[in-house]
A tleap script that builds the chain and sets N, CA, C and O, in Angstrom:
source leaprc.protein.ff14SB
mol = sequence {
  NMET ALA GLN PRO SER VAL ASP ASP MET LEU
  ASP THR LEU SER ASN ASP GLN LEU LYS GLN
  VAL ILE LYS TRP THR ILE ASN ASP LEU SER
  ASN ALA ALA THR SER SER ASN TYR GLN LYS
  LEU ASP ASP LYS VAL LYS GLY TRP CYS SER
  MET LEU HIE GLU ALA VAL ILE TYR GLN VAL
  SER LYS ALA TYR LYS THR ASN ASP SER TRP
  TYR GLU SER GLU GLU CGLU
}
set mol.1.N position { 33.826 5.896 -7.423 }
set mol.1.CA position { 33.302 4.538 -7.441 }
set mol.1.C position { 32.025 4.520 -8.278 }
set mol.1.O position { 31.203 5.432 -8.195 }
set mol.2.N position { 31.874 3.490 -9.068 }
set mol.2.CA position { 30.731 3.389 -9.979 }
set mol.2.C position { 29.452 3.075 -9.210 }
set mol.2.O position { 29.461 2.339 -8.223 }
set mol.3.N position { 28.374 3.643 -9.680 }
set mol.3.CA position { 27.051 3.385 -9.110 }
set mol.3.C position { 26.658 1.947 -9.438 }
set mol.3.O position { 26.806 1.527 -10.585 }
set mol.4.N position { 26.158 1.172 -8.457 }
set mol.4.CA position { 25.724 -0.196 -8.761 }
set mol.4.C position { 24.519 -0.174 -9.708 }
set mol.4.O position { 23.744 0.782 -9.726 }
set mol.5.N position { 24.380 -1.237 -10.487 }
set mol.5.CA position { 23.246 -1.339 -11.406 }
set mol.5.C position { 21.967 -1.571 -10.599 }
set mol.5.O position { 22.017 -1.951 -9.430 }
set mol.6.N position { 20.841 -1.339 -11.234 }
set mol.6.CA position { 19.553 -1.586 -10.579 }
set mol.6.C position { 19.450 -3.056 -10.183 }
set mol.6.O position { 18.973 -3.372 -9.093 }
set mol.7.N position { 19.895 -3.956 -11.061 }
set mol.7.CA position { 19.853 -5.387 -10.724 }
set mol.7.C position { 20.676 -5.679 -9.475 }
set mol.7.O position { 20.243 -6.433 -8.604 }
set mol.8.N position { 21.868 -5.081 -9.389 }
set mol.8.CA position { 22.709 -5.295 -8.209 }
set mol.8.C position { 22.035 -4.752 -6.954 }
set mol.8.O position { 22.072 -5.388 -5.900 }
set mol.9.N position { 21.428 -3.590 -7.064 }
set mol.9.CA position { 20.748 -3.025 -5.901 }
set mol.9.C position { 19.570 -3.893 -5.477 }
set mol.9.O position { 19.371 -4.128 -4.285 }
set mol.10.N position { 18.781 -4.374 -6.451 }
set mol.10.CA position { 17.644 -5.237 -6.131 }
set mol.10.C position { 18.098 -6.517 -5.445 }
set mol.10.O position { 17.434 -7.009 -4.532 }
set mol.11.N position { 19.234 -7.055 -5.887 }
set mol.11.CA position { 19.752 -8.287 -5.294 }
set mol.11.C position { 20.110 -8.124 -3.816 }
set mol.11.O position { 20.165 -9.109 -3.079 }
set mol.12.N position { 20.350 -6.894 -3.384 }
set mol.12.CA position { 20.728 -6.671 -1.987 }
set mol.12.C position { 19.526 -6.429 -1.078 }
set mol.12.O position { 19.677 -6.422 0.143 }
set mol.13.N position { 18.343 -6.233 -1.645 }
set mol.13.CA position { 17.160 -5.922 -0.849 }
set mol.13.C position { 16.529 -7.187 -0.277 }
set mol.13.O position { 16.553 -8.249 -0.900 }
set mol.14.N position { 15.967 -7.053 0.914 }
set mol.14.CA position { 15.237 -8.164 1.534 }
set mol.14.C position { 13.875 -8.309 0.851 }
set mol.14.O position { 13.456 -7.436 0.092 }
set mol.15.N position { 13.196 -9.415 1.127 }
set mol.15.CA position { 11.848 -9.612 0.570 }
set mol.15.C position { 10.902 -8.498 0.999 }
set mol.15.O position { 10.102 -8.013 0.199 }
set mol.16.N position { 10.995 -8.094 2.262 }
set mol.16.CA position { 10.126 -7.015 2.745 }
set mol.16.C position { 10.419 -5.703 2.007 }
set mol.16.O position { 9.499 -4.963 1.660 }
set mol.17.N position { 11.687 -5.424 1.773 }
set mol.17.CA position { 12.035 -4.207 1.041 }
set mol.17.C position { 11.542 -4.273 -0.404 }
set mol.17.O position { 11.047 -3.279 -0.935 }
set mol.18.N position { 11.672 -5.421 -1.035 }
set mol.18.CA position { 11.189 -5.577 -2.409 }
set mol.18.C position { 9.675 -5.401 -2.484 }
set mol.18.O position { 9.167 -4.760 -3.404 }
set mol.19.N position { 8.956 -5.968 -1.521 }
set mol.19.CA position { 7.500 -5.791 -1.477 }
set mol.19.C position { 7.143 -4.316 -1.327 }
set mol.19.O position { 6.214 -3.830 -1.972 }
set mol.20.N position { 7.875 -3.611 -0.483 }
set mol.20.CA position { 7.593 -2.192 -0.274 }
set mol.20.C position { 7.844 -1.392 -1.553 }
set mol.20.O position { 7.074 -0.487 -1.875 }
set mol.21.N position { 8.898 -1.713 -2.272 }
set mol.21.CA position { 9.186 -1.032 -3.540 }
set mol.21.C position { 8.050 -1.261 -4.532 }
set mol.21.O position { 7.638 -0.333 -5.229 }
set mol.22.N position { 7.545 -2.482 -4.599 }
set mol.22.CA position { 6.430 -2.785 -5.506 }
set mol.22.C position { 5.186 -2.010 -5.081 }
set mol.22.O position { 4.489 -1.450 -5.928 }
set mol.23.N position { 4.902 -1.970 -3.786 }
set mol.23.CA position { 3.742 -1.216 -3.296 }
set mol.23.C position { 3.869 0.268 -3.625 }
set mol.23.O position { 2.902 0.888 -4.068 }
set mol.24.N position { 5.050 0.842 -3.413 }
set mol.24.CA position { 5.270 2.253 -3.742 }
set mol.24.C position { 5.059 2.502 -5.235 }
set mol.24.O position { 4.453 3.498 -5.630 }
set mol.25.N position { 5.568 1.580 -6.061 }
set mol.25.CA position { 5.445 1.721 -7.510 }
set mol.25.C position { 3.982 1.681 -7.930 }
set mol.25.O position { 3.541 2.513 -8.723 }
set mol.26.N position { 3.231 0.726 -7.407 }
set mol.26.CA position { 1.805 0.614 -7.733 }
set mol.26.C position { 1.066 1.881 -7.296 }
set mol.26.O position { 0.245 2.411 -8.044 }
set mol.27.N position { 1.351 2.355 -6.112 }
set mol.27.CA position { 0.701 3.556 -5.594 }
set mol.27.C position { 1.057 4.790 -6.436 }
set mol.27.O position { 0.178 5.579 -6.784 }
set mol.28.N position { 2.336 4.952 -6.760 }
set mol.28.CA position { 2.769 6.100 -7.563 }
set mol.28.C position { 2.125 6.090 -8.948 }
set mol.28.O position { 1.686 7.129 -9.442 }
set mol.29.N position { 2.072 4.920 -9.567 }
set mol.29.CA position { 1.454 4.834 -10.899 }
set mol.29.C position { -0.039 5.127 -10.837 }
set mol.29.O position { -0.577 5.813 -11.707 }
set mol.30.N position { -0.706 4.611 -9.814 }
set mol.30.CA position { -2.127 4.884 -9.652 }
set mol.30.C position { -2.372 6.373 -9.444 }
set mol.30.O position { -3.261 6.955 -10.065 }
set mol.31.N position { -1.585 6.982 -8.573 }
set mol.31.CA position { -1.732 8.422 -8.330 }
set mol.31.C position { -1.489 9.234 -9.593 }
set mol.31.O position { -2.236 10.167 -9.886 }
set mol.32.N position { -0.462 8.889 -10.333 }
set mol.32.CA position { -0.154 9.635 -11.551 }
set mol.32.C position { -1.250 9.474 -12.600 }
set mol.32.O position { -1.513 10.393 -13.377 }
set mol.33.N position { -1.884 8.313 -12.620 }
set mol.33.CA position { -2.923 8.058 -13.619 }
set mol.33.C position { -4.249 8.727 -13.268 }
set mol.33.O position { -5.020 9.075 -14.163 }
set mol.34.N position { -4.523 8.913 -11.971 }
set mol.34.CA position { -5.869 9.336 -11.588 }
set mol.34.C position { -5.953 10.609 -10.755 }
set mol.34.O position { -7.021 11.217 -10.677 }
set mol.35.N position { -4.880 11.015 -10.144 }
set mol.35.CA position { -4.944 12.122 -9.194 }
set mol.35.C position { -4.892 13.481 -9.868 }
set mol.35.O position { -4.185 13.673 -10.858 }
set mol.36.N position { -5.646 14.417 -9.321 }
set mol.36.CA position { -5.587 15.796 -9.819 }
set mol.36.C position { -4.344 16.513 -9.293 }
set mol.36.O position { -4.053 17.629 -9.724 }
set mol.37.N position { -3.613 15.895 -8.376 }
set mol.37.CA position { -2.378 16.482 -7.867 }
set mol.37.C position { -1.264 16.470 -8.909 }
set mol.37.O position { -0.251 17.152 -8.753 }
set mol.38.N position { -1.452 15.709 -9.951 }
set mol.38.CA position { -0.466 15.608 -11.021 }
set mol.38.C position { -0.954 16.409 -12.230 }
set mol.38.O position { -1.019 15.877 -13.338 }
set mol.39.N position { -1.289 17.658 -12.028 }
set mol.39.CA position { -1.887 18.494 -13.067 }
set mol.39.C position { -0.964 18.724 -14.260 }
set mol.39.O position { -1.431 18.966 -15.373 }
set mol.40.N position { 0.340 18.650 -14.029 }
set mol.40.CA position { 1.274 18.897 -15.123 }
set mol.40.C position { 1.356 17.729 -16.100 }
set mol.40.O position { 1.914 17.860 -17.189 }
set mol.41.N position { 0.797 16.588 -15.705 }
set mol.41.CA position { 0.815 15.441 -16.604 }
set mol.41.C position { -0.351 15.536 -17.580 }
set mol.41.O position { -1.497 15.730 -17.174 }
set mol.42.N position { -0.054 15.397 -18.860 }
set mol.42.CA position { -1.143 15.423 -19.831 }
set mol.42.C position { -1.828 14.052 -19.879 }
set mol.42.O position { -1.370 13.090 -19.262 }
set mol.43.N position { -2.930 13.989 -20.624 }
set mol.43.CA position { -3.722 12.755 -20.663 }
set mol.43.C position { -2.937 11.580 -21.238 }
set mol.43.O position { -3.144 10.435 -20.833 }
set mol.44.N position { -2.039 11.859 -22.179 }
set mol.44.CA position { -1.248 10.783 -22.777 }
set mol.44.C position { -0.336 10.147 -21.727 }
set mol.44.O position { -0.234 8.923 -21.649 }
set mol.45.N position { 0.316 10.967 -20.932 }
set mol.45.CA position { 1.197 10.453 -19.878 }
set mol.45.C position { 0.376 9.722 -18.816 }
set mol.45.O position { 0.776 8.658 -18.343 }
set mol.46.N position { -0.769 10.291 -18.442 }
set mol.46.CA position { -1.633 9.622 -17.473 }
set mol.46.C position { -2.094 8.263 -17.999 }
set mol.46.O position { -2.212 7.303 -17.237 }
set mol.47.N position { -2.353 8.190 -19.298 }
set mol.47.CA position { -2.735 6.918 -19.916 }
set mol.47.C position { -1.618 5.892 -19.830 }
set mol.47.O position { -1.861 4.719 -19.548 }
set mol.48.N position { -0.390 6.342 -20.074 }
set mol.48.CA position { 0.757 5.441 -19.961 }
set mol.48.C position { 0.919 4.969 -18.520 }
set mol.48.O position { 1.197 3.794 -18.278 }
set mol.49.N position { 0.746 5.873 -17.570 }
set mol.49.CA position { 0.846 5.491 -16.155 }
set mol.49.C position { -0.223 4.469 -15.803 }
set mol.49.O position { 0.042 3.512 -15.076 }
set mol.50.N position { -1.425 4.670 -16.315 }
set mol.50.CA position { -2.511 3.729 -16.067 }
set mol.50.C position { -2.179 2.354 -16.647 }
set mol.50.O position { -2.415 1.328 -16.009 }
set mol.51.N position { -1.629 2.346 -17.861 }
set mol.51.CA position { -1.254 1.092 -18.513 }
set mol.51.C position { -0.151 0.387 -17.720 }
set mol.51.O position { -0.212 -0.827 -17.525 }
set mol.52.N position { 0.845 1.127 -17.267 }
set mol.52.CA position { 1.925 0.534 -16.482 }
set mol.52.C position { 1.417 0.024 -15.135 }
set mol.52.O position { 1.868 -1.013 -14.649 }
set mol.53.N position { 0.476 0.756 -14.535 }
set mol.53.CA position { -0.145 0.311 -13.281 }
set mol.53.C position { -0.809 -1.048 -13.490 }
set mol.53.O position { -0.617 -1.972 -12.699 }
set mol.54.N position { -1.590 -1.160 -14.559 }
set mol.54.CA position { -2.257 -2.424 -14.867 }
set mol.54.C position { -1.238 -3.530 -15.134 }
set mol.54.O position { -1.448 -4.676 -14.737 }
set mol.55.N position { -0.136 -3.193 -15.804 }
set mol.55.CA position { 0.893 -4.192 -16.113 }
set mol.55.C position { 1.559 -4.715 -14.843 }
set mol.55.O position { 1.804 -5.915 -14.722 }
set mol.56.N position { 1.851 -3.830 -13.904 }
set mol.56.CA position { 2.472 -4.266 -12.652 }
set mol.56.C position { 1.504 -5.152 -11.875 }
set mol.56.O position { 1.896 -6.197 -11.356 }
set mol.57.N position { 0.242 -4.738 -11.793 }
set mol.57.CA position { -0.774 -5.548 -11.104 }
set mol.57.C position { -0.888 -6.919 -11.768 }
set mol.57.O position { -0.980 -7.940 -11.086 }
set mol.58.N position { -0.881 -6.936 -13.097 }
set mol.58.CA position { -0.969 -8.195 -13.835 }
set mol.58.C position { 0.212 -9.107 -13.502 }
set mol.58.O position { 0.029 -10.303 -13.272 }
set mol.59.N position { 1.426 -8.543 -13.475 }
set mol.59.CA position { 2.612 -9.352 -13.184 }
set mol.59.C position { 2.580 -9.899 -11.753 }
set mol.59.O position { 2.965 -11.044 -11.516 }
set mol.60.N position { 2.125 -9.088 -10.810 }
set mol.60.CA position { 1.992 -9.563 -9.434 }
set mol.60.C position { 0.961 -10.695 -9.376 }
set mol.60.O position { 1.189 -11.714 -8.725 }
set mol.61.N position { -0.168 -10.514 -10.057 }
set mol.61.CA position { -1.212 -11.544 -10.081 }
set mol.61.C position { -0.715 -12.826 -10.735 }
set mol.61.O position { -1.004 -13.927 -10.268 }
set mol.62.N position { 0.032 -12.670 -11.815 }
set mol.62.CA position { 0.568 -13.836 -12.516 }
set mol.62.C position { 1.543 -14.599 -11.612 }
set mol.62.O position { 1.505 -15.828 -11.561 }
set mol.63.N position { 2.401 -13.889 -10.911 }
set mol.63.CA position { 3.346 -14.539 -9.998 }
set mol.63.C position { 2.602 -15.225 -8.858 }
set mol.63.O position { 2.958 -16.332 -8.453 }
set mol.64.N position { 1.561 -14.560 -8.340 }
set mol.64.CA position { 0.761 -15.145 -7.259 }
set mol.64.C position { 0.109 -16.447 -7.715 }
set mol.64.O position { 0.138 -17.448 -6.999 }
set mol.65.N position { -0.479 -16.428 -8.909 }
set mol.65.CA position { -1.138 -17.630 -9.433 }
set mol.65.C position { -0.126 -18.747 -9.674 }
set mol.65.O position { -0.434 -19.919 -9.457 }
set mol.66.N position { 1.078 -18.393 -10.122 }
set mol.66.CA position { 2.127 -19.388 -10.326 }
set mol.66.C position { 2.506 -20.017 -8.998 }
set mol.66.O position { 2.651 -21.236 -8.907 }
set mol.67.N position { 2.669 -19.198 -7.968 }
set mol.67.CA position { 2.975 -19.726 -6.639 }
set mol.67.C position { 1.861 -20.608 -6.135 }
set mol.67.O position { 2.115 -21.673 -5.571 }
set mol.68.N position { 0.610 -20.173 -6.333 }
set mol.68.CA position { -0.545 -20.940 -5.878 }
set mol.68.C position { -0.575 -22.298 -6.573 }
set mol.68.O position { -0.822 -23.318 -5.930 }
set mol.69.N position { -0.326 -22.317 -7.885 }
set mol.69.CA position { -0.295 -23.575 -8.636 }
set mol.69.C position { 0.851 -24.452 -8.171 }
set mol.69.O position { 0.702 -25.670 -8.076 }
set mol.70.N position { 2.001 -23.842 -7.879 }
set mol.70.CA position { 3.141 -24.601 -7.409 }
set mol.70.C position { 2.848 -25.262 -6.076 }
set mol.70.O position { 3.191 -26.425 -5.863 }
set mol.71.N position { 2.213 -24.520 -5.176 }
set mol.71.CA position { 1.863 -25.066 -3.862 }
set mol.71.C position { 0.853 -26.204 -4.013 }
set mol.71.O position { 0.945 -27.214 -3.316 }
set mol.72.N position { -0.102 -26.040 -4.915 }
set mol.72.CA position { -1.086 -27.099 -5.123 }
set mol.72.C position { -0.414 -28.366 -5.647 }
set mol.72.O position { -0.760 -29.463 -5.209 }
set mol.73.N position { 0.535 -28.243 -6.569 }
set mol.73.CA position { 1.206 -29.419 -7.119 }
set mol.73.C position { 2.088 -30.076 -6.072 }
set mol.73.O position { 2.304 -31.286 -6.137 }
set mol.74.N position { 2.605 -29.325 -5.113 }
set mol.74.CA position { 3.427 -29.884 -4.040 }
set mol.74.C position { 2.580 -30.722 -3.084 }
set mol.74.O position { 3.086 -31.657 -2.465 }
set mol.75.N position { 1.291 -30.391 -2.961 }
set mol.75.CA position { 0.411 -31.104 -2.046 }
set mol.75.C position { -0.039 -32.438 -2.592 }
set mol.75.O position { -0.469 -33.300 -1.825 }
set mol.76.N position { 0.045 -32.631 -3.871 }
set mol.76.CA position { -0.436 -33.868 -4.507 }
set mol.76.C position { 0.497 -35.021 -4.245 }
set mol.76.O position { 0.246 -36.135 -4.705 }
savepdb mol mol.pdb
quit
């Protein structure tokens, strides 16, 4: 049997599970970018992890602001 696609797997997750996946991703990227426990990662890879960490945080913030704006427009 074929492995389901990532999109298919994401579609089956609850909101709580999706939030947990995002939290794990943010934590893993932060650890990889800054932790000495990841000694095998060179500075270039750590830089990429840092950039991806910032990108995920940015996307979460952007979605939050969109929701906040949507809620404000609903109140008017």
